[in-house]
C-alpha positions in Angstrom: -53.4 -27.4 32.6 -50.9 -29.4 30.7 -49.1 -32.1 32.7 -45.3 -32.2 33.0 -45.1 -35.1 30.5 -47.1 -33.2 27.9 -44.9 -30.2 28.3 -41.7 -32.3 27.9 -43.3 -33.9 24.8 -44.0 -30.5 23.3 -40.4 -29.4 24.0 -39.0 -32.5 22.3 -41.3 -32.1 19.3 -40.3 -28.4 19.0 -36.6 -29.4 19.1 -37.1 -32.0 16.4 -39.0 -29.5 14.2 -36.2 -26.9 14.6 -33.5 -29.6 13.7 -35.5 -30.8 10.7 -36.2 -27.3 9.3 -33.2 -25.3 10.3 -30.5 -27.9 10.4 -29.8 -27.8 6.6 -29.8 -23.9 6.7 -27.4 -23.9 9.7 -25.1 -26.3 7.9 -25.2 -24.2 4.7 -24.3 -21.0 6.7 -21.4 -22.9 8.3 -20.2 -24.0 4.9 -20.6 -20.5 3.5 -18.5 -19.0 6.4 -15.8 -21.7 5.8 -15.8 -20.9 2.1 -15.4 -17.2 2.7 -12.5 -17.9 5.1 -10.9 -20.2 2.5 -11.4 -17.6 -0.3 -9.8 -14.9 1.9 -6.8 -17.1 2.5 -6.5 -17.8 -1.3 -6.6 -14.1 -2.0 -3.8 -13.4 0.4 -1.7 -16.3 -1.0 -2.3 -15.1 -4.5 -1.2 -11.6 -3.6 1.9 -12.9 -2.0 2.8 -15.1 -5.0 2.2 -12.2 -7.3 4.5 -10.0 -5.2 7.2 -12.6 -5.2 7.0 -12.9 -9.0 7.0 -9.2 -9.4 10.1 -8.8 -7.2 12.0 -11.5 -9.1 11.1 -9.8 -12.4 12.5 -6.4 -11.1 15.7 -8.1 -9.9 16.2 -9.8 -13.3 16.0 -6.5 -15.3 19.2 -5.6 -17.0 20.5 -9.1 -17.0 23.2 -8.5 -14.4 21.0 -9.6 -11.6 21.6 -8.8 -7.9 25.2 -8.1 -6.9 26.2 -10.4 -4.0 29.3 -10.9 -1.9 31.5 -13.8 -3.1 33.1 -15.9 -0.4 33.7 -15.3 3.3 31.3 -15.3 6.2 29.0 -13.0 4.3 28.9 -15.0 1.2 25.6 -14.4 -0.7 24.8 -11.1 1.0 23.7 -8.3 -1.4 24.4 -4.6 -1.1 21.3 -3.9 1.1 22.2 -6.6 3.5 25.8 -5.3 3.7 24.5 -1.7 4.2 22.6 -2.8 7.3 25.7 -4.7 8.5 27.9 -1.7 7.9 25.4 0.5 9.8 25.5 -1.9 12.7 29.2 -2.0 12.7 29.4 1.8 12.8 27.1 1.9 15.8 29.4 -0.6 17.6 32.6 1.2 16.7 31.1 4.4 18.2 31.6 2.7 21.7 34.5 0.4 21.3 35.0 0.2 25.1 31.8 -2.0 25.3 33.2 -4.7 23.1 36.1 -7.0 22.5 38.3 -5.1 20.1 39.3 -8.4 18.4 35.6 -9.1 17.6 35.2 -5.6 16.2 38.2 -6.0 13.9 37.1 -9.4 12.7 33.7 -8.1 11.9 35.1 -5.0 10.2 37.3 -7.2 8.0 34.4 -9.4 7.0 32.3 -6.4 6.0 35.2 -4.8 4.1 36.0 -7.9 2.1 32.4 -8.5 1.3 32.0 -4.9 0.1 35.1 -5.2 -2.1 33.8 -8.4 -3.7 30.4 -6.7 -4.5 31.7 -3.5 -5.9 34.3 -5.3 -8.1 36.8 -2.4 -7.7 34.3 0.2 -8.6 34.9 2.1 -5.3 33.0 2.6 -2.1 31.6 5.9 -3.5 29.3 3.9 -5.8 27.9 1.7 -3.0 25.4 4.1 -1.5 23.7 4.8 -4.8 23.4 1.1 -5.5 22.0 0.4 -2.1 19.3 3.0 -2.5 18.4 1.8 -6.0 18.2 -1.8 -4.9 16.2 -1.1 -1.8 13.8 1.1 -3.6 13.3 -1.6 -6.4 12.4 -4.1 -3.7 10.0 -1.8 -1.9 8.3 -0.8 -5.2 7.9 -4.5 -6.1 5.9 -4.9 -2.9 3.5 -2.0 -3.4 0.1 -2.4 -5.0 -1.2 1.1 -5.0 2.0 3.3 -5.1 3.0 1.8 -8.4 -0.2 3.1 -10.0 0.9 6.7 -10.0 3.6 8.6 -11.8 6.6 9.3 -9.5 8.5 12.6 -9.4 12.0 12.9 -7.9 11.8 16.2 -6.1 15.0 18.4 -6.3 13.4 20.9 -3.9 10.6 20.9 -1.3 8.0 22.0 -2.1 8.4 21.3 -5.9 6.1 22.7 -8.6 5.3 20.3 -11.5 4.2 22.2 -14.6 0.9 21.0 -16.1 -0.3 21.0 -19.7 -1.2 24.3 -21.3 -4.8 25.3 -21.8 -6.7 24.7 -25.1 -6.0 26.8 -28.2 -9.0 28.7 -29.7 -9.5 28.1 -33.5 -11.2 30.5 -35.9 -12.1 30.5 -39.7 -9.2 31.9 -41.7 -9.5 34.9 -44.0 -7.0 36.1 -46.7 -4.7 38.9 -45.5 -6.3 38.9 -42.0 -4.4 38.0 -38.9 -6.3 35.5 -36.7 -7.3 36.2 -33.1 -4.7 34.9 -30.7 -5.1 32.7 -27.7 -3.5 33.5 -24.3 -2.4 30.1 -23.1 -3.3 29.3 -19.6 -0.7 27.7 -17.5 -1.0 25.6 -14.3 1.2 23.8 -11.9 0.9 21.0 -9.3 2.7 21.6 -6.1 4.2 18.6 -4.3 5.2 19.0 -0.6 7.1 16.1 0.9 6.5 15.0 4.5 8.6 12.6 6.5 7.7 9.1 7.7 9.9 7.6 10.3 10.0 4.1 11.9 12.3 3.0 14.7 13.0 -0.6 15.8 15.2 -1.4 18.8 16.5 -4.9 19.5 18.8 -6.4 22.2 22.2 -7.2 20.7 25.4 -9.0 21.6 28.3 -8.6 19.2 28.3 -12.0 17.6 28.9 -12.1 13.9 27.0 -15.4 13.4 24.0 -14.0 15.2 23.9 -10.9 13.0 24.1 -13.0 9.9 21.2 -15.1 11.1 19.1 -11.9 11.6 19.7 -10.4 8.2 17.0 -12.3 6.4 14.3 -11.3 8.9 15.5 -7.7 9.2 15.5 -7.2 5.4 12.1 -8.8 4.8 10.5 -6.9 7.6 12.0 -3.6 6.5 10.8 -4.0 2.9 7.4 -5.3 3.8 6.7 -2.6 6.3 8.0 0.2 4.0 5.7 -1.0 1.2 2.7 -1.3 3.5 3.0 2.1 5.0 3.6 3.7 1.6 0.4 2.2 0.2 -1.5 2.9 3.5 -0.8 6.6 3.5 -1.5 7.0 -0.3 -4.9 5.4 0.3 -5.9 6.6 3.8 -3.9 9.6 4.8 -5.9 12.3 6.6 -4.3 15.3 8.2 -7.2 15.9 10.6 -6.8 14.8 14.2 -10.6 14.8 14.8 -13.1 13.3 12.4 -10.3 11.4 10.8 -11.6 8.9 8.2 -9.4 6.2 9.8 -10.2 7.1 13.4 -13.8 8.4 13.4 -15.2 9.2 16.9 -11.8 9.6 18.5 -8.9 12.0 18.5 -5.9 10.9 16.5 -2.4 12.0 17.7 1.1 11.8 16.3 1.8 9.3 19.0 -1.2 7.0 18.4 0.3 3.5 17.8 -0.7 1.9 14.6 -2.5 4.9 13.2 -0.2 7.9 13.6 1.1 7.6 10.1 -2.2 8.8 8.7 -1.3 12.3 10.0 1.7 12.4 7.6 0.6 15.8 6.3 -1.4 15.2 3.1 -4.8 13.8 2.3 -5.0 10.5 0.4 -7.4 8.8 -2.1 -10.2 7.9 0.3 -10.3 11.4 1.8 -11.0 13.0 -1.6 -14.5 11.6 -2.2 -15.4 11.0 1.4 -14.6 14.5 2.7 -13.4 16.9 0.0 -16.0 16.3 -2.7 -18.8 14.3 -1.1 -20.8 14.2 -4.4 -18.2 11.6 -5.5 -19.0 9.2 -2.6 -22.0 6.9 -2.8 -23.6 5.0 0.1 -24.0 1.7 -1.9 -25.9 -0.1 0.9 -26.2 -3.3 -1.1 -24.3 -6.4 -2.0 -21.9 -6.2 -5.0 -23.7 -5.9 -8.4 -22.8 -5.8 -12.0 -23.6 -2.1 -12.4 -21.6 -0.9 -9.4 -18.4 -0.5 -11.5 -20.1 1.5 -14.2 -21.9 3.7 -11.7 -18.6 5.0 -10.4 -17.4 5.6 -14.0 -20.6 7.6 -14.7 -20.0 9.7 -11.6 -16.6 10.6 -12.9 -17.8 11.8 -16.3 -14.8 12.5 -18.6 -12.4 11.2 -16.0 -14.0 7.7 -16.2 -13.7 7.4 -20.0 -10.4 5.7 -20.7 -9.8 2.3 -19.1 -6.1 2.7 -19.5 -6.2 5.6 -17.1 -8.3 4.0 -14.5 -7.9 1.5 -11.6 -10.4 0.1 -9.1 -9.1 -0.5 -5.6 -11.0 -2.7 -3.2 -10.6 -4.5 0.1 -10.3 -8.3 0.5 -13.9 -8.8 1.7 -15.4 -6.9 -1.2 -13.2 -8.8 -3.6 -14.6 -12.1 -2.3 -18.1 -10.7 -2.8 -17.3 -9.8 -6.4 -16.7 -13.5 -7.3 -20.5 -13.9 -7.7 -20.5 -11.5 -10.6 -20.1 -12.7 -14.2 -18.9 -9.2 -15.2 -15.9 -9.5 -13.0 -13.0 -11.3 -14.7 -11.1 -13.2 -12.1 -7.5 -14.3 -12.0 -8.1 -17.6 -13.8 -9.8 -15.9 -16.7 -7.1 -13.2 -17.0 -4.2 -15.6 -16.8 -0.8 -14.0 -17.4 -2.4 -10.6 -17.9 -3.3 -10.5 -14.2 0.2 -9.4 -13.4 0.1 -6.2 -15.5 -0.2 -4.3 -12.2 0.9 -5.4 -8.8 -2.0 -6.7 -6.8 -4.3 -7.0 -9.8 -6.6 -10.0 -9.5 -9.3 -9.1 -11.9 -10.7 -6.6 -14.4 -14.0 -5.1 -15.4 -14.3 -3.8 -19.0 -10.6 -3.4 -19.3 -10.2 -1.6 -16.0 -7.9 -3.4 -13.5 -9.2 -4.3 -10.1 -6.5 -4.0 -7.4 -6.9 -5.8 -4.1 -5.2 -3.9 -1.3 -5.0 -5.1 2.3 -4.4 -1.4 3.2 -8.0 -0.5 2.2 -9.9 -1.6 5.3 -13.5 -2.4 5.7 -15.4 0.6 7.3 -18.5 1.5 9.1 -21.8 2.2 7.4 -20.8 5.9 6.9 -17.6 4.9 5.0 -15.2 5.8 7.8 -13.3 3.5 10.1 -14.5 4.0 13.7 -11.8 4.4 16.3 -13.4 2.0 18.7 -14.2 -0.6 16.1 -16.8 -0.7 13.3 -20.3 -1.6 14.5 -21.5 -2.5 11.0 -18.4 -3.5 9.0 -18.8 -3.0 5.2 -16.6 -2.9 2.2 -15.5 -0.1 -0.1 -14.7 0.2 -3.8 -12.6 3.1 -5.0 -12.1 4.2 -8.6 -9.3 6.6 -9.4 -8.0 8.2 -12.6 -4.3 7.6 -12.2 -3.3 10.5 -14.4 -4.7 13.0 -11.9 -2.5 12.1 -9.0 1.3 12.3 -8.6 3.6 11.0 -5.8 7.0 12.4 -5.2 10.0 11.6 -3.1 12.5 14.1 -1.6 14.2 11.3 0.2 13.8 7.6 -0.6 14.4 5.0 2.2 17.3 6.0 4.5 18.6 3.4 7.0 20.5 4.6 10.1 21.6 2.6 13.1 22.7 3.8 16.6 23.3 2.1 19.9 21.5 2.8 23.2 24.0 1.9 25.8 21.5 2.4 28.7 19.2 -0.3 27.3 22.0 -2.3 25.6 20.1 -2.1 22.3 20.8 -1.4 18.7 18.3 1.1 17.3 17.5 1.1 13.6 15.8 4.2 12.2 14.2 4.0 8.7 12.8 7.1 7.1 11.5 8.6 3.8 10.0 11.9 2.7 7.0 11.4 0.4 4.6 13.8 -1.3 1.2 13.0 -2.8 -1.2 15.5 -4.5 -4.1 15.6 -6.9 -3.7 17.5 -10.1 -6.6 20.0 -10.4 -5.8 22.1 -7.3 -9.5 22.3 -6.4 -10.2 19.2 -4.3 -13.8 20.3 -3.5 -14.7 20.2 -7.2 -12.5 17.4 -8.4 -14.3 14.4 -10.1 -11.3 12.2 -10.8 -11.8 9.9 -7.8 -15.0 8.2 -6.7 -16.0 5.8 -3.9 -18.7 3.2 -3.1 -18.9 2.6 0.7 -21.2 0.5 2.8 -20.9 -2.4 0.3 -22.6 -5.4 2.0 -21.5 -9.0 2.0 -23.6 -11.2 -0.4 -26.6 -12.9 1.3 
């Protein structure tokens, strides 16, 4: 039987062996994790820089720039800021007994003067249209996925969009003989708009300087959240309360915080290959490879032919894994061309790769599990952009009211959006394909 000294000596020798053999490996794994975290941060910062550049580009179009108030307490405020201010003022004026009337009058005068300086005598009737145009330009500059698809302004709901006519049959010609005719087939795409609503309450004391200080944060939050939810529903929307691709294993309700918007009423891009036509979804079950892009294009057949009609959409984790591939052209290689599409950080054979924070990592079955993914893995989506349309019956609407019981202002922001694929037969459509269960590189 070994003595205590011999056992202690063996333990020490074993510890030294482990440190000698596994120490470098442990250090490399630690460095790899740190590098992955650094890359993830760089991706997010690059996306933010690209969005800022895109927004400034939108605002510079037309040469006139953004209309801003000149002078007064609201000096520098643009029409959207003033619209929020005017909405707040209207909420306060609805209950004047709660406020010092002198403060209300002073605030009303400040807003009126600022509006006059912005509209330059054009009249208040022009202000609402300008507010909507400017707000929508800002939101679209933030989106990475919504901007990929053609937008239809919907005069009615639902709204039928006529599609191209069928092919004409051709025959050999013969003298003095009428050719056979072709009965042209017609088709339509029906867009049905559904409402998305967000409400934000905040405690408020009528103090003009406090309102002015809040405007920057209110505006940036409004634009960022509107763009995020728009991209989110186009990618992930699923009208099913059970088996939902974003809440698998649980029951999603219209009151479920953080996920209720997936029930908007239509099914989005991920739902198409993962549920509607499962032949277009592939359990990749491997780390990113050079052929993974072309495999999706082969699955799509004729819909995967023209690079100008296609876009890859991936999550941040999968994008980091793609950096190991020579076939993937990264931001530094693309240079200025990387800003052709919002969120584009690379390209493969001329097809842009869009990185979206709204495309989440999922479980091994390609769905996001309600209680948390047990085996998180990435996803790579390929979509033919010509086969989808989005429509708006109502662009962003801002309304403000006052809840006297809680002494809060309540801002309600809403829009009515539609999204539909073109063929009308989702179970057979091949214009959208998905790799799921994409592993992190070893």
